[in-house]
C-alpha positions as CSV (number, residue, x, y, z in Angstrom):
1,M,0.0,0.0,0.0
2,E,2.8,2.4,0.8
3,Q,4.4,1.8,-2.6
4,T,1.2,2.8,-4.3
5,Q,1.1,6.0,-2.2
6,I,4.8,6.7,-2.9
7,L,4.2,6.4,-6.6
8,D,1.2,8.7,-6.4
9,V,3.2,11.3,-4.5
10,A,6.1,11.1,-7.0
11,Q,3.6,11.7,-9.9
12,Q,2.2,14.7,-8.1
13,M,5.7,16.1,-7.6
14,A,6.4,15.6,-11.3
15,D,3.1,17.2,-12.2
16,A,3.9,20.2,-10.0
17,A,7.4,20.6,-11.4
18,R,6.1,20.3,-14.9
19,A,3.5,23.0,-14.4
20,T,6.0,25.3,-12.7
21,I,8.7,25.0,-15.3
22,L,6.9,25.1,-18.6
23,P,6.0,28.8,-18.4
24,Y,9.7,29.7,-18.3
25,F,10.9,27.5,-21.1
26,R,11.9,29.2,-24.4
27,Q,10.8,32.6,-23.0
28,P,12.8,35.7,-23.7
29,G,14.6,37.4,-20.8
30,L,14.9,34.4,-18.6
31,A,17.4,35.4,-15.9
32,T,20.3,33.0,-15.4
33,T,22.8,32.9,-12.5
34,N,26.2,31.2,-12.8
35,K,27.0,29.1,-9.7
36,L,30.7,28.7,-10.6
37,Q,33.5,31.3,-10.3
38,D,35.6,29.4,-12.8
39,G,33.3,27.9,-15.4
40,F,29.6,28.0,-16.2
41,D,27.0,26.1,-14.1
42,P,23.7,28.0,-14.7
43,V,20.6,28.1,-12.5
44,T,17.4,29.9,-13.2
45,E,14.2,30.7,-11.2
46,A,12.6,27.8,-13.0
47,D,15.0,25.4,-11.2
48,R,14.3,27.0,-7.8
49,A,10.6,27.3,-8.3
50,A,10.3,23.7,-9.4
51,E,12.1,22.4,-6.4
52,R,10.0,24.5,-4.1
53,A,6.8,23.1,-5.7
54,M,8.1,19.5,-5.2
55,R,9.0,20.2,-1.6
56,D,5.5,21.6,-1.0
57,V,4.0,18.3,-2.2
58,L,6.2,16.4,0.2
59,A,5.4,18.6,3.1
60,M,1.8,17.8,2.6
61,H,2.0,14.1,1.9
62,R,5.4,12.7,3.1
63,P,6.7,15.0,5.9
64,Q,8.4,12.1,7.5
65,D,10.9,11.6,4.7
66,G,14.2,13.4,4.2
67,I,14.9,15.5,1.1
68,H,18.1,16.0,-0.8
69,G,17.6,18.6,-3.5
70,E,20.1,20.4,-5.8
71,E,18.9,23.9,-5.1
72,Y,17.9,23.8,-1.4
73,G,20.1,21.1,0.0
74,Q,19.3,18.5,2.5
75,S,16.6,18.2,5.2
76,E,16.5,15.2,7.5
77,G,13.5,12.9,8.0
78,D,12.9,10.0,10.4
79,S,11.5,7.4,8.0
80,G,14.9,6.1,6.6
81,L,13.8,7.3,3.2
82,T,15.1,10.3,1.3
83,W,13.7,12.0,-1.8
84,V,16.5,13.0,-4.1
85,L,15.5,15.8,-6.5
86,D,17.0,17.6,-9.4
87,P,14.3,20.1,-10.6
88,I,16.0,20.7,-13.9
89,D,18.8,18.3,-14.9
90,G,20.3,19.9,-17.9
91,T,19.9,23.6,-17.2
92,R,22.4,24.4,-20.0
93,G,20.0,22.6,-22.4
94,F,17.0,24.4,-20.8
95,I,18.4,27.8,-21.4
96,S,19.4,26.8,-25.0
97,G,15.9,25.7,-25.8
98,T,16.6,22.0,-26.4
99,P,14.0,19.5,-25.0
100,T,16.6,17.2,-23.5
101,W,16.5,18.5,-19.9
102,G,14.3,16.8,-17.3
103,V,12.9,16.7,-13.8
104,L,14.6,14.0,-11.7
105,I,12.9,12.4,-8.7
106,A,14.1,9.4,-6.7
107,L,13.1,7.8,-3.4
108,S,16.1,6.2,-1.8
109,D,17.3,4.4,1.3
110,A,20.9,4.0,2.4
111,N,21.6,1.5,-0.4
112,G,20.4,3.6,-3.2
113,P,17.2,4.4,-5.2
114,L,14.1,2.4,-4.8
115,M,12.2,4.2,-7.5
116,G,12.7,7.0,-9.9
117,I,11.2,9.3,-12.4
118,V,12.7,11.2,-15.4
119,D,10.2,13.6,-16.7
120,Q,10.5,15.7,-19.8
121,P,7.7,18.3,-19.5
122,Y,7.9,19.9,-23.0
123,I,7.5,16.7,-25.0
124,Q,5.4,15.2,-22.2
125,E,7.3,12.1,-21.6
126,R,7.6,10.5,-18.2
127,F,9.8,7.6,-17.5
128,I,9.0,5.7,-14.3
129,G,11.0,2.8,-12.8
130,G,10.7,0.9,-9.5
131,F,8.4,-1.2,-7.4
132,G,7.9,-3.6,-10.3
133,I,7.1,-0.8,-12.8
134,A,9.1,0.2,-15.8
135,R,7.1,2.3,-18.2
136,I,6.9,5.5,-20.2
137,D,3.8,7.7,-20.3
138,G,4.0,10.0,-23.3
139,P,2.5,11.1,-26.7
140,H,2.3,7.4,-27.8
141,G,0.4,6.4,-24.6
142,T,1.8,4.1,-22.0
143,Q,4.5,1.6,-23.0
144,E,6.7,-0.8,-21.2
145,L,10.4,0.1,-20.8
146,R,12.9,-2.6,-21.8
147,T,16.6,-2.1,-22.5
148,S,18.4,-3.1,-25.6
149,T,19.8,-6.6,-26.2
150,V,22.8,-5.4,-28.2
151,S,25.7,-7.1,-26.6
152,S,28.7,-6.0,-28.7
153,L,30.4,-2.6,-28.2
154,H,30.9,-2.4,-32.0
155,E,27.2,-2.3,-32.5
156,A,26.5,0.0,-29.6
157,T,25.6,3.7,-29.3
158,I,27.2,5.6,-26.4
159,F,26.2,8.9,-24.9
160,T,27.8,11.5,-22.6
161,T,26.7,15.0,-21.7
162,F,29.8,17.1,-22.4
163,P,32.7,16.4,-24.8
164,E,35.1,17.3,-22.0
165,V,33.5,14.6,-19.7
166,G,35.5,15.5,-16.6
167,T,39.2,15.4,-15.8
168,P,41.7,14.5,-18.6
169,E,41.7,10.9,-17.2
170,D,37.9,10.8,-17.2
171,K,37.9,11.9,-20.8
172,A,40.5,9.3,-21.7
173,G,38.3,6.6,-20.2
174,F,35.2,7.7,-22.0
175,E,37.1,7.9,-25.3
176,A,38.6,4.5,-24.9
177,V,35.1,3.0,-24.7
178,A,33.6,5.3,-27.4
179,S,36.4,4.3,-29.8
180,Q,35.0,0.8,-29.8
181,T,31.4,1.7,-30.4
182,Q,29.4,2.3,-33.5
183,L,28.1,5.8,-32.7
184,T,28.9,8.5,-30.1
185,R,26.5,11.2,-29.2
186,Y,26.8,14.2,-26.8
187,G,24.7,16.7,-24.9
188,M,21.7,14.7,-23.7
189,D,21.9,15.1,-19.9
190,C,19.3,12.9,-18.2
191,Y,17.5,12.1,-21.4
192,A,20.4,9.8,-22.4
193,Y,19.6,7.5,-19.5
194,A,15.9,7.5,-20.4
195,L,16.9,6.4,-23.9
196,V,18.9,3.5,-22.4
197,A,15.8,2.4,-20.4
198,A,13.7,2.7,-23.6
199,G,16.0,0.4,-25.5
200,Q,17.2,3.2,-27.9
201,T,20.8,3.3,-26.9
202,E,23.2,1.0,-25.0
203,L,25.6,3.1,-22.9
204,V,26.0,6.3,-21.0
205,V,29.5,7.0,-19.5
206,E,29.9,10.1,-17.4
207,A,32.0,11.5,-14.5
208,G,31.7,14.2,-11.9
209,L,28.0,13.5,-11.1
210,N,26.2,14.3,-7.9
211,A,23.7,12.0,-6.2
212,Y,20.8,14.1,-7.5
213,D,22.1,13.7,-11.1
214,I,22.0,9.9,-11.1
215,Q,19.5,8.4,-8.7
216,G,16.3,9.1,-10.6
217,P,17.8,7.9,-14.0
218,M,19.5,5.0,-12.2
219,A,16.2,3.7,-10.9
220,V,14.6,3.9,-14.3
221,V,17.4,2.1,-16.1
222,Q,17.6,-0.6,-13.6
223,A,13.8,-1.2,-13.6
224,A,14.0,-1.6,-17.4
225,G,16.7,-4.3,-17.2
226,G,19.9,-2.2,-17.3
227,I,22.9,-2.0,-15.1
228,V,24.3,1.2,-13.4
229,T,27.6,1.2,-11.6
230,D,30.7,3.2,-11.1
231,W,33.7,2.7,-13.3
232,Q,35.0,-0.1,-11.0
233,G,31.7,-2.0,-11.0
234,G,30.7,-0.6,-7.5
235,P,27.7,1.4,-6.4
236,A,26.9,4.6,-8.3
237,H,24.1,6.1,-6.3
238,K,26.4,8.7,-4.7
239,G,27.5,10.0,-8.1
240,G,31.1,10.4,-9.4
241,R,32.0,8.3,-12.3
242,V,29.0,6.4,-13.7
243,L,28.5,3.7,-16.3
244,A,24.9,2.9,-17.4
245,A,24.5,-0.1,-19.7
246,A,21.6,-1.8,-21.3
247,N,22.5,-5.4,-20.3
248,A,25.2,-7.4,-18.5
249,D,27.2,-8.2,-21.6
250,I,27.6,-4.6,-22.8
251,H,28.2,-3.5,-19.2
252,A,31.0,-6.1,-18.8
253,A,32.7,-5.0,-22.1
254,A,32.6,-1.3,-21.2
255,L,33.7,-2.0,-17.6
256,D,36.8,-4.0,-18.8
257,I,38.0,-0.8,-20.4
258,L,36.9,1.8,-17.8
259,R,38.6,-0.2,-14.9
260,Q,41.9,0.8,-16.4
261,Y,41.2,4.5,-15.6
């Protein structure tokens, strides 16, 4: 019964974030603040307002749970469960007008995410994974999520968000895997993980992630049959270097390369 209530609350949060964000998207004059002194990590009022909207839903329906959000930090709960929120993953894409950003929601315990949502408000796609569910609700209706069965790197498509990936060593690791694949694509943020869950691509390799960047997508990929670890094959829910793969064979092949870095 609690799982049903949790899923309902998660959907309400995604609905609230969607309604809050869309009036800002592709609108002229959207103010952007840079969170980095050396570099560019943008945040907008849409990011902040969406997280506030999701926190309001939790305050009403799940006040016993903790929250870890990108914009407003951590608040403790007493249930042993924490909602991990990224109101707009891919703010660079958001301010550029591309529909590849998303709202990320996960409910996690100490071992990682139990369920997650990747929601793309503009194209109205919602990827849901956990508690025995792996589905997409979108323009084509509701469909089951199932990862690709491609098992060879030479037939695979690989994604990462930025060409620079992370440190020079991170970049070298990514490029070592990418050089063995059929197709490399950049700039997709959380949507790349959603495409792994949907069976459209086989690999995402990234570095420098935070917990709120990965936990929602991780839950969705895993529910659809994929595998998400760090570059050594260990847990990935705290962020850092992440490998998301469609199946065990392609995961093992990529991991053999990444372990050298």
